[in-house]
N, C-alpha and C positions, 0 to 999 in steps of 0.2 A: 713281246710287246714293244721293246726298245727298237728292234729291227723294223717293225711296222711303222713306228713313229718316225724313224729316220727316213725310211723309204717314202712315206707320205709327204714329209716335209721337203725332201730333196726334189721329188717330182713336182710338187705344187709350186715350189720356188722357181724351178727351171721353166715350168709352163708359163708362169706369170711373166718372168723376164722375157721369154721368147715372144709371147704373143703381144705383150705391151710394147716392147721396143721395136720388134719387126712390124707390128701393126701400125704404130705411129708413123714410122718412116714410110711404110707402104701407103698409108692413107694420104700423107702429104705429097709424096713424089709420084705415086702411081694412080691416084684417084683425084684429089682436090685440085692439084696444080699440074696434072698430066699434060693438058693441052698447052698451058702457058710455058712450061719448062721442057717440053719434049725435044726441042732442038739442042738442049744442053746435055741430053743423055749421052753417055760415053758410047754406047751402041744404040743407034737411033731407034731400032725396032724394040718393041716391048715383048716380053715373054708371053706365051699363050697360057690359057687357063690350065691346061694339062700340066704345064711346067710348074705353076704355083702349087697345084695339087700334089705332084710328085715331091716337091721340096718340103711341103708340110707333112706329108705322110712319113717320109724318112726322118724328118726332124722329130716327130713324135716317138719314133723308135729310139732315136738317139737320146732323147730325154728320159725314156724308161731305162736305158742303159746307164745313164748318169746316176739315176736313182739306185740301181743295183750296186754300182761302184761306191757310192756314198755309204751304203749299208756295210759294205766290206770294210771301209775305213772307220766309220763312226758308229756303227751298230753292232760291232763284234768286239771281242777282247783286244783287238788291235788298237782300239781307241786309246788305251792307256799309254801307247807308245808315240802318239802324236805329240806335236810341240805346242798344242793349244794351251793358252793360259787364261785364267778367269777374269782378271781385272786389267783394264787399260793402264792403270797406275803401276802395275807390276813392271812395265817396261817404259812407260811414258808415251806421250803423244808423238814425240820425234821418231821413236822407233815404230810406232803404229803406222806412220806415213812411210818410213823406210821399208817396213815389211811388205807393203803393197808394191813398192817399186821392185823389191826383190822377187816377188811373185811374178810380176810382169816380165822381168828379165829372164827368170828361169823358164817361164812358159814360152817366151819367144824362142829361146834356145831349143827347148824340147820340141816345139812345133816345127821349127825350121828343119831339124834333122829327121823328125818323123815324117814330115811332108815330102822331103826328098826321097826317103825310103819308099813312100807310097807311090812314087813315080817309077820305081823299078818295074820293068815290063809286066811281069806276072801279077804283082800286087796291084798295079794300075788296072790291068784288064779285069781282074776278078773282084777288086775291092774299091779302089779310088775312083774308078770310072763312074760310079754312081754319083759322086759329087760333081764330076766334070760333065755330066749330062746337062748341067746348067752352064752352057757356053755363054749365055747372056743372063747372068744370075740376077735374082731379085732379093730383097731383104729376107724372104722366107728361106733362102738357100743356106743360111748361116749354120744350121745344124743338120743339113741334109747329107748324111753319111751312110755308107754301108755299115751294118751292125759291127763287123770286125773293126772298121775304122772308128766307129763310135766308142768301142772299148779302149782303143789306142788313144783317142782324143781325151777320154776321161782319165787316162793314166797319169795326167799331169798332177792329179790330186796327191799322188803318192810322194813325189819329191817335195811338194809344198807342205803337206801335212806332217811329214816325218823329219824334215830337215830345217824348216823355217819356223821359229817361234811365232805364233800368230794369235791374235784375238779374233773371235768369231765375226765381229763387225768388220775387221780388216778383210777377212776372207770373203764376206758378202760384198764388200766394196770392190774387191778384185773381180768377183764373178759378174758384177754389174758392168764394170769397165770392159770385161771380156765380151759380153754379148753386144754391148753398144758398138765396140770396135769391129766385131765380127760382122754385124749388120751393116755398118758403114762400108766395110770392105766389099760387100756384095750389093751395095746400093745401086750401082750403075750411074751415079752422079758424083762429081768431085765437090767436096765441101771446103777443102783448104783453099786459101786465097791464091790468086794468080801468081805464078812464079815461085810458089812455095817450095817446089822440088829443088830450086837453085839456092835456097837460103842455107845458112850454116847448120840450122837444126833440121830443116826440111830434107836435107840429103840423107838423114838417118831415120826419118819417120816414114812408115808405110802409108800408102794412100789408096783411095778407091781406084784411081787410075792404074796403079801398080797391080792390084789384085785382079782387076777386071781384065788386064792383059793376060794374066796367068790363066784365067778361065777361057779366054778367047783363043789363046795360042798354045796353051798346055805346058809350055816349058819356061823355066826361069821364074824369078820373083816368088820365092818360097816362104818369105817371112810373114809374120803376123802383125806385130806392133811396130817393129823396127826394120831397118834395111841393112844393119851392119853385117849380119851373116851373109846376106846376098852380095854385099860389096866385098867383104873379105874373101869369100869363096868363089867370086867371079860368076855368080849366077844371076846377077841383076841384068835384066834384058837391056841390050844396047840401044833399043829403040824406046826405052822408058821416057827419057826426057822429051823426045819427039812426040810421044803419045800425050804427055802432060801439056805440051805446047798446043796440041790440037784441041784438047779439052779446054784450055784457056781461051783459045780463039772462039770456041762456041759460046763462052760466057761473056 
């Protein structure tokens, strides 16, 4: 019964997050204001219907996998070893905010190295290529992974649940930020202000331009929320600032 409850809850929550967030962005940028804003699109062409369908089908598989992993962590005896705490007052609101920041930093590190690993030739050919079929991604591409990569993506829950003390509302907030930023990365439009990439904070924040380059050109720009690993490891594309300037000119 407990496993079923956890599975149902995890799948339902992920479905809602995916369709609400992706749907809102898709409706705004790809339907309602498509004609008015089409010249601002990072890649001027729009994906075809078959691309949207593929992205949604693989995202549904990924969401099911997220549910399975959630059961492993929260629906089995492993649950007693997580760092979940019942009351926000146990650690206070300051730590509640800090815990979300820690989740984002840990996830960004996990994602960067996992993502680089997925670009190893054999893993790319048999696994990661599914995601890269979206060379011109849409908001629906945010969860469009091969099942193996889906399990790897879901693996972030293990270091978060077992290493970071967290309240369930902080975890839900982190998951909401994750889907919003993931959809933004695949949006195909830049939302940060002009010249953001040159500001003191913008140099360290990932952008839609950055991730769109990765989908278009396949190499470099492996980060999720931040750019520090790409900058530290020399994997930030040399033409990133140029691409951002082109996006600015369109706006």
